[in-house]
C-alpha positions as CSV (number, residue, x, y, z in Angstrom):
1,X,-2.3,-5.9,-31.0
2,X,-0.5,-8.2,-33.5
3,X,0.0,-5.3,-35.8
4,X,1.4,-3.2,-33.0
5,X,3.9,-5.9,-32.0
6,X,5.0,-6.4,-35.6
7,X,5.5,-2.7,-36.2
8,X,7.6,-2.3,-33.1
9,X,10.2,-4.7,-34.4
10,X,10.1,-3.6,-38.1
11,X,12.6,-1.2,-39.6
12,X,14.6,-0.7,-36.4
13,X,17.6,0.2,-38.6
14,X,15.7,2.4,-41.0
15,X,15.4,5.5,-38.9
16,X,18.1,8.1,-38.3
17,X,20.0,7.4,-35.1
18,X,19.3,10.8,-33.7
19,X,21.0,13.2,-31.2
20,X,19.5,11.8,-28.0
21,X,20.2,8.2,-28.9
22,X,23.9,9.0,-29.5
23,X,24.1,10.1,-25.8
24,X,22.7,6.6,-24.9
25,X,25.6,5.1,-26.8
26,X,28.0,7.6,-25.1
27,X,26.7,6.4,-21.7
28,X,27.5,2.7,-22.5
29,X,30.9,3.6,-24.0
30,X,31.6,5.3,-20.7
31,X,33.5,8.2,-22.2
32,X,32.6,11.4,-20.5
33,X,31.3,14.5,-22.4
34,X,34.4,16.3,-21.3
35,X,36.6,13.6,-22.9
36,X,34.5,13.9,-26.1
37,X,34.8,17.7,-26.2
38,X,38.6,17.6,-25.6
39,X,39.1,15.0,-28.3
40,X,36.7,16.2,-31.0
41,X,36.5,20.0,-30.8
42,X,40.1,20.7,-31.8
43,X,39.6,22.6,-35.1
44,X,40.6,19.5,-37.1
45,X,38.8,17.3,-39.5
46,X,37.6,14.2,-37.6
47,X,37.2,10.9,-39.5
48,X,33.9,9.0,-38.8
49,X,35.9,6.0,-37.6
50,X,37.4,8.1,-34.8
51,X,33.9,8.6,-33.4
52,X,33.3,4.9,-33.0
53,X,35.0,4.8,-29.5
54,X,32.2,7.1,-28.3
55,X,29.4,5.1,-29.8
56,X,30.2,1.4,-28.9
57,X,30.7,-0.4,-25.7
58,X,34.1,-0.2,-24.0
59,X,35.1,-3.7,-22.8
60,X,37.6,-2.2,-20.4
61,X,34.9,-0.4,-18.4
62,X,31.9,-1.8,-16.5
63,X,28.5,-0.9,-15.3
64,X,30.0,1.0,-12.4
65,X,31.7,3.2,-14.8
66,X,28.4,3.9,-16.6
67,X,26.9,5.0,-13.3
68,X,29.9,7.2,-12.7
69,X,29.4,8.7,-16.2
70,X,25.8,9.6,-15.3
71,X,26.8,11.2,-12.0
72,X,29.6,13.3,-13.6
73,X,28.3,14.1,-17.1
74,X,24.6,13.5,-17.3
75,X,23.2,13.8,-13.7
76,X,19.6,14.6,-14.9
77,X,19.1,11.0,-16.0
78,X,18.5,8.4,-13.3
79,X,20.5,5.1,-13.7
80,X,17.9,2.3,-14.1
81,X,17.5,2.4,-17.9
82,X,21.2,3.0,-18.5
83,X,22.2,0.1,-16.3
84,X,19.8,-2.1,-18.2
85,X,21.0,-0.9,-21.7
86,X,24.7,-1.4,-20.6
87,X,24.0,-5.0,-19.6
88,X,21.9,-5.5,-22.7
89,X,24.7,-4.2,-25.0
90,X,27.2,-6.4,-23.2
91,X,25.3,-9.6,-23.9
92,X,23.5,-8.8,-27.2
93,X,25.5,-6.2,-28.9
94,X,25.7,-2.4,-29.2
95,X,24.5,-1.6,-32.8
96,X,21.5,0.8,-33.1
97,X,19.2,-2.1,-33.9
98,X,20.3,-4.1,-30.9
99,X,20.0,-1.1,-28.6
100,X,16.6,-0.2,-29.9
101,X,15.3,-3.7,-29.6
102,X,15.5,-3.4,-25.8
103,X,13.0,-0.5,-25.9
104,X,10.8,-2.5,-28.3
105,X,10.7,-5.4,-25.9
106,X,10.1,-3.2,-22.9
107,X,7.2,-1.5,-24.7
108,X,5.4,-4.9,-24.9
109,X,5.0,-4.7,-21.1
110,X,2.7,-1.7,-21.7
111,X,0.0,-4.0,-23.0
112,X,-0.7,-6.0,-19.8
113,X,0.0,-2.8,-17.8
114,X,-2.7,-0.7,-19.5
115,X,-5.2,-3.5,-19.3
116,X,-4.6,-3.9,-15.6
117,X,-4.9,-0.1,-15.1
118,X,-8.2,0.0,-16.9
119,X,-9.5,-2.9,-14.9
120,X,-8.6,-1.0,-11.7
121,X,-10.0,2.3,-12.9
122,X,-13.1,1.3,-14.8
123,X,-13.7,-2.3,-13.6
124,X,-14.4,-3.1,-17.3
125,X,-12.4,-5.6,-19.4
126,X,-14.0,-4.2,-22.5
127,X,-12.5,-0.8,-21.8
128,X,-9.2,-2.6,-21.1
129,X,-9.2,-4.3,-24.5
130,X,-10.1,-1.0,-26.3
131,X,-7.3,0.8,-24.5
132,X,-4.9,-2.0,-25.3
133,X,-5.7,-1.9,-29.0
134,X,-5.4,1.9,-29.1
135,X,-2.0,2.0,-27.4
136,X,-0.7,-0.9,-29.5
137,X,-1.0,1.2,-32.7
138,X,-0.5,4.7,-31.2
139,X,2.0,6.5,-33.4
140,X,3.5,8.2,-30.3
141,X,4.1,4.9,-28.5
142,X,5.4,3.2,-31.7
143,X,7.9,6.0,-32.0
144,X,9.3,5.7,-28.5
145,X,9.3,1.9,-28.7
146,X,11.9,2.2,-31.5
147,X,14.3,4.6,-29.8
148,X,17.3,3.7,-27.7
149,X,16.0,5.9,-24.9
150,X,14.2,5.4,-21.5
151,X,10.7,6.5,-22.5
152,X,9.2,3.0,-23.1
153,X,10.4,2.0,-19.6
154,X,9.1,5.2,-18.1
155,X,5.7,4.6,-19.7
156,X,5.6,1.1,-18.2
157,X,6.5,2.5,-14.8
158,X,4.0,5.2,-14.6
159,X,1.1,3.0,-15.9
160,X,2.1,0.3,-13.4
161,X,2.4,2.7,-10.5
162,X,-1.0,4.2,-11.3
163,X,-2.6,0.8,-11.4
164,X,-0.8,-0.2,-8.2
165,X,-2.1,2.9,-6.5
166,X,-5.7,2.1,-7.4
167,X,-5.2,-1.4,-6.1
168,X,-3.6,-0.2,-2.9
169,X,-6.5,2.2,-2.3
170,X,-9.0,-0.6,-2.9
171,X,-7.3,-3.3,-0.8
172,X,-5.5,-1.0,1.7
173,X,-3.0,-3.6,2.8
174,X,0.7,-3.3,3.6
175,X,1.7,-5.5,0.7
176,X,-0.4,-3.5,-1.8
177,X,1.1,-0.2,-0.7
178,X,4.6,-1.8,-0.8
179,X,4.0,-2.8,-4.4
180,X,2.9,0.8,-5.2
181,X,6.0,2.2,-3.5
182,X,8.2,-0.1,-5.4
183,X,6.8,0.8,-8.8
184,X,7.0,4.5,-7.9
185,X,10.6,4.2,-6.8
186,X,11.5,2.3,-10.1
187,X,9.8,5.2,-12.0
188,X,11.9,7.8,-10.1
189,X,15.0,5.8,-11.0
190,X,13.9,5.8,-14.7
191,X,13.0,9.5,-15.2
192,X,12.9,12.5,-12.9
193,X,9.6,13.6,-14.3
194,X,8.0,10.8,-12.3
195,X,7.9,13.5,-9.6
196,X,4.9,14.9,-11.6
197,X,3.2,11.5,-11.5
198,X,3.8,11.4,-7.7
199,X,2.2,14.9,-7.5
200,X,-0.8,13.7,-9.6
201,X,-1.2,10.6,-7.4
202,X,-1.1,12.7,-4.2
203,X,-3.7,15.0,-5.6
204,X,-5.9,12.1,-6.6
205,X,-5.6,10.5,-3.1
206,X,-6.4,13.8,-1.4
207,X,-9.5,14.4,-3.6
208,X,-10.7,10.9,-3.0
209,X,-10.3,11.1,0.7
210,X,-11.9,14.5,0.9
């Protein structure tokens, strides 16, 4: 676990800031894709410094403008992660390292989440510790923990919602189902593919009841 935590915060500036991450920066700069196309694709040589306005936070625009950007230019992405990253950049900075550090911090919540999920599913703390150790050093999870994208947050949400579902089915109280509904809603506001998680949960409930 210690190794997994250390790796998550190591070499955050050593990887290429790739295509998808530049769109995260574009979202917090609150310049639309249409503005970018109009300004950049003009058959002229563009200096790198000219691109900075599309990759760093714009102090003249706020989180409401970020939400409007998502609505107009990137509607397939729900607003939860982008609202968080905009606030994070506003307070802690907007360099690739600072943006990626939010994902690294969020990825740490996966540890208690997967342990709770295993306790609910298997009723075994030993399986919980093994799962925690595996996910801590999983190459896939280490990769998404170092990207300025919403995948770490989405992972947390679908693990939490799955654990909350098992708890709600076990306790069958209003509060437990309310917690499950909340985690599922947060998942939907993080990534649209949470709909697949909802379908899986519905299938699981149906089979269990049958």
